[in-house]
N, C-alpha and C positions, 0 to 999 in steps of 0.2 A: 721578668721584664713587664709583665702585665700589672703587677702590683705597683711598681715604680710609676708606670703610666697613670694608674688610678690616683696615686699620691700626688702627682703633678697637678691634678684638678683643684685641690684646696688652695694652694698659693695663687693659682691662676684666677680663681674666683675672688680671692681677697684683693688681688691686683686690679681686677676689673672694678671692684667696689671703690678702690682708690681713684681710678680713672674717672668714674662717674661722679665721685664727690668733688674732684677738682674741676671738672668741666661740665657745668650745668647746661651747656649749649649743645650737648650730644644730640644727634638727630639720625633718623634712618635714612634721610635724604640729605644731600649736600646743599645747604642753604645758609645764608646769613640772616640771623634772627634780629633784624633791626628794631623790632617792637620791644625786644628785651635788652637793647643796648649791647649787642653781641661784641665781645672783645676777645682778643687773643689770650689764651691761657698758657702761662709759661712756668707754672709751679708744679710740684709733685712730679709724676712721671713725664709730664710735658717738658720738663727741663732735660730729660734724657733723649727722647725721641718725639717727633711731631705727631705720630699716630700710634700711641701706646695701646689703644684698645685693639687695633688690628694686629699688633704684635702678639698680644695675649690670645686673641682668637686663633691665630695661626698655630700657636703652641698647642692649643686645645684641639684644633683640627687634626693634629698628628697624634696627640695623646689618646684620643678616643679609639682610633683604629687599633693602636697597639694594645690598649686595655681590653679591647674586644677580640683581638687576634684576627682581625679582618683585613685581608689584603685588598679586597674590593673597596673597602672604606678608605684605605690608604691611597688608592688611585683617586678616589673622590676628594680626599684631603689635598692632594697635589693640584687638582683642577681648581678647587675653591681657593687655594692659596694664590694661584696665578690670578684669579679674578680679583682677590683682595689687593694684590700688588698693582693691578691696573687701576682699580678704584682709588688706591692711595695716590697714584700719579695724577689722575683726573681731579681728585679732591684738592690736592696740593695746588694744582693749576688754578682752580676756582678761588681758593683762599688767597692766593697771591694776587689775583685780579680784583677780588671784591671785599676782602677783609682788611681794614686799616690796621697797620702795624705788623701784618703777617710777613711781608718780605724781610723786615728787620729781624723778626723772630726766627725765620728760616735761616738767616745768615748766622745767628747766634746758636741755634739748635740745628745743626747741619744734617742730622740723620733722620730718615723717615721712620724706619722700623727697627733697625738693629744698631745700637750704639757702636761707633767705630767702623761700621761696614757699609750700611745704606740707610 
């Protein structure tokens, strides 16, 4: 199981690279970058879910404790996942209110983190 968890990292990092290539507006804080003509990104992984970076981070949050064999880290992964889900909700609310075209995108791409589920 540990080896599988370690092998999960490579595709996750490749997916993160794809997310970053598609969305040059990524930021540590939720903000609309009007100085750079911030626009809704609908291509690549953003055609599947609205917050693909968080999806990958959540997978990594669970892969690390399994790879390390750490139950304590697994508890931390659950806590951090809950925080990311809350952040996703709050970020989505901000983008709906402040980013032109986001409500239409949200109707088209209905799922936030997991295609077909949420």
